matplotlib code that plots the C-alpha trace (Angstrom):
import matplotlib.pyplot as plt

x = [15.1, 12.1, 10.5, 6.9, 7.0, 8.2, 5.1, 2.7, 4.1, 3.7, 0.2, -0.8, 0.7, -1.3, -4.4, -3.9, -3.3, -6.5, -8.5, -7.0, -7.9, -11.4, -11.8, -10.6, -12.9, -15.9, -15.1, -14.6, -18.0, -19.7, -17.9, -20.4, -23.5, -24.1, -27.7, -29.0, -26.1, -27.2, -26.4, -23.5, -20.8, -22.6, -23.1, -19.4, -18.3, -20.5, -19.1, -15.5, -16.3, -17.7, -14.6, -12.3, -14.3, -14.1, -10.4, -10.1, -12.2, -9.9, -6.8, -8.3, -9.4, -5.8, -4.4, -6.8, -5.8, -2.1, -2.6, -4.3, -1.5, 1.2, -0.4, -1.1, 2.6, 3.6, 1.3, 2.8, 6.4, 5.6, 4.1, 7.1, 9.4, 7.4, 7.6, 11.3, 14.1, 13.4, 16.4, 17.3, 15.2, 12.1, 12.6, 13.2, 10.0, 8.1, 9.5, 8.5, 5.0, 4.5, 5.8, 3.4, 0.5, 1.2, 1.3, -2.3, -3.5, -2.6, -5.0, -4.6, -3.7, -7.3, -8.5, -10.1, -8.9, -7.5, -9.0, -9.2, -7.1, -5.3, -6.1, -8.2, -8.6, -5.2, -2.5, 0.4, 0.1, 3.0, 2.0, 2.1, 5.6, 6.9, 5.3, 7.0, 10.4, 10.2, 8.9, 11.9, 14.2, 12.6, 12.9, 16.6, 17.2, 15.5, 17.8, 20.8, 19.7, 19.1, 22.8, 23.9, 21.7, 23.3, 26.8, 26.2, 24.4, 27.4, 29.8, 27.7, 27.8, 31.6, 32.3, 33.1, 30.0, 27.9, 29.5, 29.0, 32.6, 32.3, 28.8, 27.8, 24.8, 23.6, 24.1, 22.1, 19.3, 19.0, 19.2, 16.4, 14.3, 14.8, 13.9, 10.8, 9.9, 10.3, 8.2, 5.5, 5.5, 5.2, 2.3, 0.4, 1.3, -0.3, -3.7, -5.9, -5.3, -2.0, 0.9, 4.3, 4.8, 7.8, 10.6, 13.9, 16.4, 16.9, 19.9, 18.2, 14.9, 13.1, 10.5, 7.6, 4.4, 1.6, -1.3, -4.7, -6.9, -6.0, -4.1, -3.6, -7.3, -8.9, -10.8, -9.9, -6.9, -6.3, -2.7, -2.5, 0.6, 1.0, 3.0, 5.8, 6.6, 5.3, 7.4, 7.0, 7.6, 5.3, 2.6, 2.2, -0.5, -2.7, -2.1, -2.9, -6.2, -7.1, -6.4, -8.4, -11.4, -11.1, -11.1, -14.1, -16.1, -15.3, -16.1, -19.6, -20.2, -18.3, -19.3, -15.8, -13.3, -11.3, -7.7, -5.5, -1.8, -0.4, 2.7, 5.4, 7.9, 9.8, 11.7, 9.1, 10.7, 10.8, 10.2, 13.6, 17.2, 16.4, 14.6, 18.0, 19.2, 18.1, 18.1, 15.9, 13.9, 10.1, 10.5, 12.2, 11.7, 14.6, 12.6, 9.9, 12.4, 14.3, 11.2, 9.5, 11.0, 9.8, 6.2, 6.2, 7.3, 4.5, 1.9, 3.2, 3.0, -0.6, -1.5, -0.4, -3.5, -3.9, -4.2, -7.8, -9.2, -9.2, -7.5, -5.7, -7.4, -8.6, -5.9, -6.6, -3.8, -4.9, -2.2, -2.0, 0.2, 3.8, 2.6, 0.9, 4.3, 5.7, 2.6, 3.3, 6.9, 6.0, 3.5, 6.2, 8.5, 6.3, 3.7, 0.1, -3.3, -6.9, -7.8, -5.8, -7.2, -5.2, -5.8, -4.2, -1.8, 1.0, 0.9, 0.3, 3.7, 3.5, 2.1, 2.3, -0.4, -2.0, -2.4, -6.0, -7.7, -7.5, -10.1, -9.2, -10.0, -9.1, -10.2, -10.7, -8.5, -5.7, -2.7, -0.6, -3.3, -2.9, 0.9, 1.3, 4.9, 5.2, 3.1, -0.5, -3.0, -4.9, -8.2, -7.7, -7.3, -10.3, -10.2, -10.2, -13.2, -13.4, -14.9, -16.8, -14.9, -17.8, -16.9, -13.1, -10.7, -7.0, -4.5, -4.8, -8.5, -9.3, -9.5, -11.1, -13.5, -17.1, -16.1, -17.5, -14.1, -13.2, -16.5, -15.7, -12.3, -14.0, -16.5, -13.7, -12.0, -15.3, -16.1, -19.5, -21.1, -19.1, -20.3, -18.9, -17.6, -17.4, -14.4, -14.0, -11.4, -10.1, -7.6, -4.6, -5.6, -5.8, -2.4, -0.8, -2.2, -0.9, 2.5, 2.6, 1.8, 4.6]
y = [-17.7, -19.5, -18.7, -18.5, -21.9, -23.4, -22.1, -23.0, -26.6, -26.8, -25.4, -28.1, -30.8, -29.4, -29.4, -33.1, -34.0, -32.2, -34.0, -37.4, -36.7, -35.7, -39.1, -40.9, -38.7, -39.7, -43.4, -43.1, -41.4, -44.4, -47.2, -47.4, -47.3, -51.0, -52.2, -53.9, -53.0, -51.4, -51.4, -50.1, -51.1, -49.4, -46.3, -46.2, -46.8, -44.0, -41.6, -42.6, -42.1, -38.7, -37.7, -39.0, -37.2, -33.9, -34.4, -35.0, -31.9, -29.8, -31.0, -30.6, -27.0, -26.2, -27.7, -25.6, -22.4, -23.1, -24.0, -20.6, -18.7, -20.6, -20.2, -16.5, -16.1, -17.6, -15.1, -12.2, -13.3, -13.5, -10.0, -8.6, -10.2, -8.2, -4.9, -5.2, -7.5, -7.8, -7.0, -8.6, -6.2, -6.8, -10.6, -10.5, -8.5, -10.9, -13.9, -12.3, -11.6, -15.1, -16.5, -14.3, -15.3, -18.9, -18.4, -17.1, -20.2, -22.7, -24.0, -22.5, -24.9, -24.6, -26.0, -22.9, -22.2, -18.8, -16.5, -18.0, -15.2, -12.4, -8.8, -7.8, -11.3, -11.5, -13.4, -11.5, -8.5, -7.4, -3.7, -4.0, -5.6, -2.9, -0.2, -1.4, -1.6, 1.6, 3.6, 2.5, 3.5, 6.9, 7.6, 6.6, 8.8, 11.7, 11.4, 11.3, 14.2, 16.3, 15.8, 16.7, 19.8, 20.9, 20.3, 22.2, 25.0, 25.5, 25.4, 28.0, 30.2, 29.9, 30.3, 33.4, 34.5, 31.8, 28.8, 29.9, 28.8, 25.4, 24.4, 24.1, 26.4, 24.2, 21.1, 22.7, 23.6, 20.1, 18.6, 20.8, 19.9, 16.2, 16.7, 18.6, 15.6, 13.2, 15.4, 15.7, 11.9, 11.3, 13.7, 11.8, 8.4, 9.6, 9.7, 6.6, 3.7, 4.9, 2.6, 3.5, 1.1, 2.9, 5.0, 6.0, 8.8, 9.5, 11.2, 14.6, 14.2, 11.9, 9.6, 7.9, 6.1, 6.0, 3.6, 4.4, 1.4, -2.3, -2.9, -6.6, -7.4, -4.8, -5.8, -2.6, -0.4, 3.1, 4.1, 7.9, 9.2, 13.0, 15.0, 17.6, 19.9, 17.5, 17.1, 15.0, 18.0, 20.4, 18.2, 14.8, 15.9, 17.4, 14.5, 12.0, 13.8, 13.5, 9.8, 9.4, 11.1, 8.8, 5.8, 7.1, 8.0, 4.7, 2.8, 4.2, 2.9, -0.4, -3.9, -4.6, -2.9, 0.0, 1.0, 3.7, 4.5, 8.0, 7.3, 9.9, 7.1, 9.0, 12.2, 14.2, 16.9, 20.3, 23.8, 25.1, 24.7, 21.1, 22.2, 22.4, 19.0, 16.4, 13.6, 15.5, 17.9, 17.9, 18.3, 14.8, 11.2, 11.0, 11.3, 8.9, 6.3, 6.6, 6.1, 3.5, 0.4, 1.1, 1.8, -1.3, -3.4, -2.0, -2.7, -6.3, -6.7, -5.5, -7.7, -10.9, -13.1, -14.6, -18.3, -18.0, -15.9, -16.3, -13.0, -10.1, -6.8, -4.6, -2.0, 1.4, 3.9, 7.5, 9.7, 13.4, 15.5, 14.1, 11.2, 9.9, 9.8, 7.8, 5.5, 4.6, 3.9, 1.6, -0.3, -0.8, -1.9, -4.8, -3.2, -4.0, -2.4, -3.1, 0.6, 3.7, 7.2, 10.1, 13.6, 16.5, 14.2, 15.8, 12.6, 8.9, 7.6, 4.2, 2.0, -1.8, -3.5, -5.1, -1.8, -1.0, 1.6, 4.9, 7.0, 10.6, 13.8, 16.9, 20.4, 22.8, 25.4, 23.0, 23.9, 20.9, 18.4, 19.6, 19.5, 16.1, 16.3, 12.6, 11.0, 11.0, 13.3, 10.5, 12.2, 11.7, 7.9, 6.0, 3.5, 6.2, 6.9, 10.7, 11.7, 14.8, 17.6, 20.1, 23.1, 22.4, 25.1, 24.8, 22.0, 21.3, 21.1, 17.5, 16.1, 19.1, 18.0, 17.6, 18.1, 16.1, 15.0, 13.7, 11.8, 10.2, 9.1, 7.4, 5.7, 4.2, 2.9, 1.5, 0.0, 1.8, 4.0, 7.1, 10.4, 10.7, 13.9, 15.0, 15.0, 18.7, 20.7, 23.8, 26.5, 24.5, 21.5, 23.8, 25.4, 22.0, 20.8, 23.9, 23.4, 19.9, 21.2, 23.7]
z = [7.8, 6.6, 3.2, 2.1, 0.6, 3.9, 5.7, 2.9, 3.0, 6.7, 6.5, 4.1, 6.4, 9.3, 7.2, 6.2, 9.9, 11.0, 8.3, 9.4, 13.0, 12.1, 10.4, 13.6, 15.7, 13.6, 13.9, 17.7, 17.9, 16.3, 18.1, 21.0, 18.8, 18.9, 18.4, 21.5, 23.8, 27.0, 30.7, 32.8, 30.4, 27.5, 29.5, 30.6, 27.0, 25.7, 28.3, 27.5, 23.8, 24.4, 26.3, 23.5, 20.8, 22.8, 23.0, 19.3, 18.6, 20.8, 19.0, 15.6, 16.5, 17.6, 14.4, 12.3, 14.2, 13.8, 10.1, 9.6, 11.2, 9.4, 6.0, 6.6, 7.6, 4.2, 2.5, 4.3, 3.7, 0.0, 0.2, 2.0, -0.7, -3.3, -1.4, -1.8, -0.6, 3.1, 5.3, 8.7, 10.7, 8.6, 8.8, 12.6, 13.1, 10.9, 12.9, 16.2, 15.0, 13.7, 17.0, 18.9, 16.7, 17.2, 21.0, 20.7, 19.0, 21.7, 24.4, 27.9, 30.7, 31.9, 28.6, 27.1, 23.6, 22.7, 20.0, 16.5, 15.1, 17.0, 16.7, 13.6, 12.1, 10.3, 12.0, 10.5, 8.2, 5.9, 6.3, 10.1, 9.9, 7.6, 9.8, 12.9, 11.4, 9.4, 12.3, 14.4, 11.6, 11.1, 14.9, 14.8, 11.8, 13.4, 16.4, 14.2, 12.1, 15.2, 16.1, 12.6, 12.8, 16.0, 14.7, 11.4, 13.1, 15.4, 12.4, 10.6, 13.6, 13.8, 10.1, 8.1, 6.2, 7.8, 6.3, 2.6, 1.8, 3.5, 2.3, 5.9, 5.3, 2.4, 4.5, 7.4, 5.1, 3.7, 7.2, 8.4, 5.3, 6.1, 9.7, 8.7, 6.5, 9.4, 11.7, 9.1, 8.7, 12.4, 12.6, 9.9, 11.5, 14.7, 12.9, 13.3, 11.0, 9.4, 8.6, 7.2, 4.3, 2.6, 4.0, 2.5, 2.8, -0.9, -2.4, -2.2, -0.2, 2.1, 0.5, 2.3, 1.7, 4.3, 4.2, 5.7, 6.5, 6.6, 3.4, 4.1, 4.3, 2.1, -1.0, -2.8, -2.5, -3.9, -4.5, -4.8, -6.6, -6.5, -8.9, -9.3, -6.5, -3.8, -0.7, 2.4, 4.7, 2.8, 1.4, 3.1, 5.5, 2.7, 0.4, 3.2, 3.9, 0.2, 0.3, 3.5, 1.8, -1.2, 1.1, 3.1, 0.1, -1.7, 1.5, 1.5, -2.0, -2.1, -0.9, 0.5, 2.8, 1.2, 2.0, 0.5, 0.2, -0.3, -2.4, -1.9, -2.4, -5.1, -5.3, -7.1, -9.4, -7.8, -9.3, -8.7, -10.0, -10.7, -13.9, -15.7, -14.4, -17.0, -14.3, -12.0, -14.2, -14.4, -18.1, -18.3, -17.4, -15.0, -11.7, -13.0, -14.0, -10.8, -8.7, -10.9, -9.3, -5.8, -6.9, -9.1, -6.1, -4.1, -6.8, -7.1, -3.4, -3.3, -6.2, -4.5, -3.7, -0.2, 0.2, 1.3, -1.6, -5.4, -6.1, -4.5, -3.8, -6.7, -7.0, -8.4, -9.2, -8.7, -10.3, -10.6, -12.9, -13.1, -10.9, -14.1, -15.7, -12.8, -12.9, -16.6, -15.8, -12.9, -15.0, -17.6, -14.8, -13.9, -11.6, -12.2, -11.4, -12.1, -12.7, -13.5, -12.9, -14.5, -13.3, -15.2, -17.0, -19.1, -21.3, -20.9, -21.9, -23.7, -20.9, -21.5, -23.5, -20.5, -18.6, -18.0, -20.2, -18.1, -16.5, -17.4, -15.5, -17.4, -16.3, -19.2, -17.5, -16.7, -18.8, -17.8, -19.0, -22.5, -22.7, -24.2, -23.1, -22.2, -24.8, -25.9, -24.1, -22.4, -23.0, -26.7, -26.4, -27.9, -25.0, -22.2, -20.1, -19.7, -16.3, -15.4, -13.5, -13.3, -11.2, -10.9, -11.9, -12.7, -12.2, -8.5, -7.8, -8.8, -5.3, -3.6, -1.0, -2.3, -5.9, -8.8, -9.8, -6.3, -6.3, -9.6, -8.3, -5.3, -7.7, -9.7, -6.6, -5.3, -8.7, -8.9, -11.5, -12.6, -14.0, -17.5, -19.0, -22.6, -24.9, -25.7, -27.6, -25.8, -26.7, -25.5, -27.7, -30.7, -30.0, -29.5, -32.8, -34.6, -33.1, -34.4, -37.9, -37.5]

ax = plt.figure().add_subplot(projection="3d")
ax.plot(x, y, z, "-o")
ax.set_aspect("equal")
plt.show()
């Protein structure tokens, strides 16, 4: 299978060939311009020259279109490599899309050229490739899980005490949870502009990430990372709606296209028996460290510049609660971002030196934001920009529709002016200080 470098090399060769033909075309166009030459021969020569020039222009135009598709394909292969090692299905889908895009660049037998670029202006888009492959996998997994559900349900019905002694009841409950997650994902994917850019059946839960908008061509991308207690089956629809509102609000402010990703690509810690499991507890770093690599891969993929622009999109991490812990781990794991928004953070855990200074939203009545469990309370950092949260109450209101805090998040994503808040000391801050003294 070809690599990104293969396509970039071929793209450069096509560009050189096009430039060479343009030089020949220009010379042909001037060959009949001889002072004093007139008559039938001159007229015939001029007509022939015009025909030749038109032919050269057609070939040059085709070369330019093919060069654009080939170079774009290299960009998208490089992007796919950063999303994670692409498997055979992903590479086959990419190959098919590149072949289709190339077919759209040729000249019809009648002589009329096809569109400069297929579809929305990008020959091949990594997010589209991932979406096609991951949707197919999700559908196949749903069919398999339905069979498992039927078998386990039958076993529970047959078993003494409903399968308690065979764990069939627990298996049935987990299977139904996973099916609910898949159905919730499909419902969100049915909305306009959604793409599935991450999908995995984790050890305990289903993880997904859904993009809204054209991630491959957007100038700015928001990556929303929710916190503890978030599940695909129970929360994806609401979290996706919050991401969509951020994208829409930022889009009204920005001078470039905006896209967003709802990142439920990790097994967020749950408020249940997992609390006593060090590897899975919300009180520990286990879930964040387990999920950091996938988020870091996504951030690296988004940061990859295209061949036709100076830089990649401006990426903003928008993290809430335990999601801020995951964000810090992902940045330490090699991910990168241009802006970081921390909402109700239980501590900004030693991010790398090149991490951007955070924007911090902390509601006075949010108990989680004052825990400092995972490092410094980010609102206390001298480099932090504290944003206003007027009117918000509690830990879960930061992205409420129409709120000051949600407007501030959109402003950060758009790169426009924010409404600053004040650094204040509340009761929780005092208690934490006294506990440190103790």
